Every structure is written in C-alpha cells, then in structure tokens.
C-alpha positions as CSV (number, residue, x, y, z in Angstrom):
1,X,178.9,43.3,144.5
2,X,180.5,46.2,146.4
3,X,183.2,44.1,148.4
4,X,184.1,42.2,145.1
5,X,184.3,46.2,143.0
6,X,186.2,47.6,146.4
7,X,188.4,44.4,146.5
8,X,189.0,44.4,142.2
9,X,189.9,48.0,142.7
10,X,192.3,47.8,145.4
11,X,194.2,44.5,143.3
12,X,194.3,46.6,140.7
13,X,195.6,49.8,141.5
14,X,198.0,48.1,144.1
15,X,199.7,45.9,141.1
16,X,200.5,49.1,138.8
17,X,201.6,50.7,141.5
18,X,204.0,47.5,142.5
19,X,204.4,47.5,138.2
20,X,204.9,50.7,137.0
21,X,207.4,53.4,138.2
22,X,205.3,56.1,136.8
23,X,202.4,55.1,138.6
24,X,200.9,58.8,140.6
25,X,198.0,58.5,143.1
26,X,195.5,61.1,143.7
27,X,192.5,61.4,146.3
28,X,189.7,63.9,145.8
29,X,186.4,65.0,146.9
30,X,183.8,65.4,144.3
31,X,180.6,67.8,144.2
32,X,177.6,67.6,141.9
33,X,174.4,69.5,140.1
34,X,172.9,67.3,138.4
35,X,169.7,66.9,135.7
36,X,167.2,63.6,137.3
37,X,165.0,61.0,135.2
38,X,163.1,58.7,135.5
39,X,162.4,56.9,132.2
40,X,159.0,55.3,132.2
41,X,156.8,55.1,129.0
42,X,153.7,54.1,131.2
43,X,154.2,57.2,133.2
44,X,155.0,59.6,129.6
45,X,152.2,57.7,127.7
46,X,149.9,58.2,130.1
47,X,147.9,61.5,129.6
48,X,147.3,62.6,133.4
49,X,151.3,63.2,133.6
50,X,153.6,65.9,132.5
51,X,157.1,65.1,133.0
52,X,158.9,68.3,135.1
53,X,162.2,69.8,134.9
54,X,163.6,67.7,138.2
55,X,167.6,69.0,139.5
56,X,169.2,67.6,142.4
57,X,172.6,67.9,144.1
58,X,174.7,64.9,144.4
59,X,176.2,67.1,147.9
60,X,179.8,65.9,148.3
61,X,181.9,62.0,147.2
62,X,185.3,61.0,147.2
63,X,187.7,59.7,144.9
64,X,190.7,57.4,144.7
65,X,192.6,56.9,141.9
66,X,196.1,56.0,140.1
67,X,197.8,57.0,136.5
68,X,199.8,54.9,134.9
69,X,201.4,57.3,132.5
70,X,201.0,57.5,129.1
71,X,197.3,59.4,129.4
72,X,195.3,56.0,131.2
73,X,194.5,55.6,134.6
74,X,191.3,54.1,136.4
75,X,188.8,56.7,139.2
76,X,187.3,54.5,141.9
77,X,184.6,57.3,143.2
78,X,182.2,57.1,146.0
79,X,179.6,59.7,145.6
80,X,176.2,60.5,148.3
81,X,173.6,61.4,144.9
82,X,169.5,62.8,144.9
83,X,167.6,61.5,141.6
84,X,164.1,61.0,140.6
85,X,161.6,63.3,138.5
86,X,158.8,64.9,139.6
87,X,155.6,64.4,137.3
88,X,152.7,67.1,137.3
89,X,149.0,65.6,137.2
90,X,147.2,67.3,134.2
91,X,143.3,67.4,134.0
92,X,141.4,66.5,130.4
93,X,141.8,71.4,130.8
94,X,145.2,70.5,130.7
95,X,146.0,72.1,134.2
96,X,147.7,71.3,137.1
97,X,145.6,69.6,139.3
98,X,149.0,67.8,141.7
99,X,152.9,66.4,142.0
100,X,153.2,62.5,141.6
101,X,157.0,62.8,143.1
102,X,160.0,59.8,142.9
103,X,162.2,60.5,145.4
104,X,165.6,58.9,145.4
105,X,169.0,58.8,147.5
106,X,171.7,56.9,146.1
107,X,174.8,56.5,146.9
108,X,177.4,55.1,143.8
109,X,179.8,53.2,142.8
110,X,181.6,53.5,140.1
111,X,184.6,52.4,139.0
112,X,185.7,54.0,135.5
113,X,188.6,54.5,132.7
114,X,190.6,57.5,132.7
115,X,192.2,59.1,130.1
116,X,193.5,61.9,130.1
117,X,195.5,64.7,128.0
118,X,200.0,64.5,129.2
119,X,201.0,67.6,128.2
120,X,202.5,70.4,129.9
121,X,200.0,72.2,130.5
122,X,197.7,72.8,133.6
123,X,195.5,72.2,132.0
124,X,194.1,69.3,129.8
125,X,190.8,67.0,129.0
126,X,189.7,64.0,131.4
127,X,187.5,61.0,129.8
128,X,186.2,58.7,132.0
129,X,183.6,55.3,131.5
130,X,183.2,52.0,133.2
131,X,180.9,50.2,135.4
132,X,178.8,52.1,138.4
133,X,176.8,50.0,140.8
134,X,174.1,52.2,143.0
135,X,173.5,51.4,146.4
136,X,169.5,52.9,147.7
137,X,169.7,54.9,150.5
138,X,166.3,56.1,150.5
139,X,163.5,56.1,148.4
140,X,159.7,56.9,147.7
141,X,156.9,57.9,145.7
142,X,153.8,59.6,146.0
143,X,150.6,60.6,144.2
144,X,149.8,63.8,145.7
145,X,146.4,65.7,143.7
146,X,146.2,68.6,146.7
147,X,143.1,69.6,144.3
148,X,139.8,67.5,142.4
149,X,139.4,67.0,138.3
150,X,139.2,65.4,135.6
151,X,141.1,63.0,134.5
152,X,141.9,61.4,131.5
153,X,142.3,57.4,131.4
154,X,144.4,55.9,129.3
155,X,143.8,53.0,126.6
156,X,144.0,49.6,127.8
157,X,143.4,50.7,131.6
158,X,141.0,49.7,134.4
159,X,139.3,52.4,136.4
160,X,141.6,53.8,139.4
161,X,140.2,53.3,143.1
162,X,138.4,55.7,144.0
163,X,140.6,56.6,147.9
164,X,137.0,57.3,149.8
165,X,134.7,54.4,148.5
166,X,137.8,51.1,148.1
167,X,135.7,50.8,145.2
168,X,136.3,52.3,141.0
169,X,135.9,55.4,139.4
170,X,132.6,56.3,137.7
171,X,134.0,56.1,133.4
172,X,132.6,58.1,131.2
173,X,132.6,56.2,127.0
174,X,135.4,59.0,126.7
175,X,137.2,58.3,129.0
176,X,136.7,60.6,131.4
177,X,135.9,60.2,135.3
178,X,136.3,61.8,138.2
179,X,138.9,62.4,141.1
180,X,139.3,63.1,144.6
181,X,141.6,65.0,145.9
182,X,144.1,63.0,147.4
183,X,147.8,62.6,148.7
184,X,149.3,58.3,148.6
185,X,152.3,56.9,149.1
186,X,152.6,54.4,146.2
187,X,156.2,52.6,146.6
188,X,158.3,53.3,149.9
189,X,161.9,51.9,151.5
190,X,159.8,51.6,154.5
191,X,156.9,49.8,152.8
192,X,156.2,46.7,155.0
193,X,154.5,45.0,151.7
194,X,157.7,43.7,149.7
195,X,155.4,45.2,146.6
196,X,155.6,48.6,147.4
197,X,159.4,48.2,148.2
198,X,162.2,50.3,145.5
199,X,165.6,47.7,144.5
200,X,168.4,48.1,146.6
201,X,170.5,48.3,143.8
202,X,171.3,49.4,140.5
203,X,173.2,48.6,137.9
204,X,174.9,51.1,135.4
205,X,177.2,53.2,132.6
206,X,179.3,55.6,133.5
207,X,180.5,58.6,131.5
208,X,181.6,61.6,131.4
209,X,184.2,64.3,129.6
210,X,186.2,67.4,130.6
211,X,189.2,69.2,131.7
212,X,191.6,68.7,134.7
213,X,193.3,71.7,136.1
214,X,196.3,72.0,138.0
215,X,195.8,74.2,141.0
216,X,199.6,74.3,142.5
217,X,202.2,70.9,142.6
218,X,199.8,68.2,144.5
219,X,197.2,70.3,143.8
220,X,194.0,70.1,140.3
221,X,190.5,71.2,139.6
222,X,188.1,68.7,138.3
223,X,185.3,69.8,136.0
224,X,183.0,67.1,134.2
225,X,180.4,66.5,132.1
226,X,178.7,63.2,134.2
227,X,176.0,61.3,132.7
228,X,175.1,58.0,134.2
229,X,172.1,55.5,133.2
230,X,170.7,52.4,134.8
231,X,169.8,48.8,133.1
232,X,167.6,47.6,136.2
233,X,164.1,48.4,136.5
234,X,163.9,50.9,139.9
235,X,161.2,48.6,141.2
236,X,160.4,45.3,143.3
237,X,160.4,43.0,140.9
238,X,157.6,41.1,142.3
239,X,155.5,44.9,141.1
240,X,157.1,44.2,137.7
241,X,156.1,40.9,136.9
242,X,152.1,41.8,138.1
243,X,152.1,44.4,135.9
244,X,153.1,42.2,133.2
245,X,150.0,39.6,134.0
246,X,148.0,41.9,134.5
247,X,147.0,45.0,136.3
248,X,148.3,46.0,139.2
249,X,146.8,46.2,142.8
250,X,147.1,50.1,142.8
251,X,144.9,53.7,144.1
252,X,146.7,55.0,140.5
253,X,147.2,52.5,137.9
254,X,149.8,52.4,135.3
255,X,151.1,51.3,132.1
256,X,153.5,48.7,132.3
257,X,156.6,50.1,131.3
258,X,160.6,49.8,132.0
259,X,161.6,51.6,134.3
260,X,165.5,53.7,134.3
261,X,167.3,56.8,136.1
262,X,169.3,58.8,134.2
263,X,171.3,61.4,135.7
264,X,173.6,64.0,133.7
265,X,174.7,66.5,135.0
266,X,178.1,69.1,136.0
267,X,180.7,67.4,138.3
268,X,183.7,69.3,140.6
269,X,186.7,67.6,141.8
270,X,189.1,68.5,144.2
271,X,192.4,66.2,144.2
272,X,195.7,65.4,145.6
273,X,197.9,64.3,143.3
274,X,200.9,62.0,145.7
275,X,204.2,62.6,143.2
276,X,203.7,66.6,141.7
277,X,201.0,66.9,139.6
278,X,202.2,66.6,135.5
279,X,202.2,69.9,135.0
280,X,205.0,70.8,137.8
281,X,206.8,67.3,136.6
282,X,207.5,69.1,133.7
283,X,204.6,66.9,131.5
284,X,204.0,62.8,130.3
285,X,203.5,61.7,133.7
286,X,207.1,61.0,133.8
287,X,207.7,59.7,130.8
288,X,210.9,61.5,129.4
289,X,210.0,63.9,126.2
290,X,211.1,62.5,123.1
C-alpha cells in the first residue's frame, strides 16, 4: 500500500506539472509537537485507570507538493511521529500507584488535498485534508504498578492473575481485590507470540488548518493545527477476536473496546517554492489579474 500511495502521488504530480503551466513545485522539512491519545472504551470505563495528558514530538518530516494555481494543490508527507498515551493506575482510595504506558512510533504518509490563499499578501491561509497510511516502527505497552494496592474490578470482568502465583486473585463481594506491585509488558512489536503484537499499519484521516508566511522569494514557513484519527484497531486481530469471544488470557484483563489513535498538535515547516513564492510573483499563483 505504501508503494501504491507514493506511485500514485508521483504520477499525479508529474501529470499536472506537464499539463498546467501555472503549477509550482515545493519541497520542505517539517516538525510537530502533539497531544496524543489512545481511544479505548475498555480503559476509559475501567475504574482502575485514569487517562493522563500525553504529549509527544514528531521531530522530523519531509514534504513534497505541487500547487496548481487558483488556490488548489496536493502535498505528500513522510514524518516520524511518537504516539500513545499514559494511563495512571488508580486504587480504590483514588491514589496513583502506577501507570500503564502505551508507547508507539510511526512513520506517517499522508496524501493531502491542499487549499490556500492566492492574494499578494505574504501571509495566507492554508487548509489540508486527506488519507494517511501510518507504518508502525516500534511499539510497547507496559503495565507498571510500582506499589501494591486495592483495586476495583470492572463489572463483568474476570479476576486478573496474580503475577507471583499464576492463580486468579481473590475478589471480594464488593468487587475489590488486592494486587501486588508488578511490571509487565502487555504488547510489544518484539513479542514472540503474535497475539501480543501491535498491527504494523494504521489507516487514518488527516486534516489541518493554518497559515503560510513568505520569508523570501522562494522560502516560506507553514504553520498548522494538525490532527489525524485512525480507523484501525492498533492491536493484533487475533487478540481483538479473543476479547470479543471470551476473557483475554492476560495478566491484566480489559473490557473489550475498539482502540484508535488520535493526534492533535501544532506543525511547522520550511519549504522551498520553485519558481518563486506567490507574493514575490505578484500573487494569484501566476494567474493573470482581471
């Protein structure tokens, strides 16, 4: 799918470059700082967890695009991004006794429809929207309860397994149970068992809105509020099916719920516009004024 996305974008860019004399190519570097979320109904409804605000860098990325004139273009990006979320482990006294950390690294490949202002001003709006293929490079989910405590079992869930004895813990009539301090890796890209791995690809939708600021005849700065949302459950399909059918054979059981990645952040980029920026060329992307 990665090859298809790249090939299709290159064909589109090449075709429009030959058939539209007013097209302009641009190349750039980009970076971002994002709030990242793991949307999981099971974790959000589980009294043992509290979602913590989580922020990650997308330190470096590359862009290539073409503007077709009259405020329309296409842009292909390749950006390395850290994602995931930290969930605090909460005991019945509402004290934090550990954390469950979902740590993911992706290479995002969005192909974006690009709309932009065509006036002569050096600052113009931009808006982008399109599909995104995300390739997982590394991922780990770790349950780290650094202090023993009394936890509340969610309704309908089976007792978790005691990591010391291998037997289910004793659950009281009110649904509480004692759980020892423990640190366990639940999912990992390096796991030997396929059921404990993350999926390697995610299909997402990406969109953003911001401004382009010309810094010179050919150089411009792009600023955007960017977001993307995943449509694929990040966990292995075998585990998803097992959670649907029966209690998961894990140390820490969860209620079943689809998982999705969500990212919202600020993205900045420096771009070189071949043939000159719109303001330096008199605006309108080369389209004569009426």
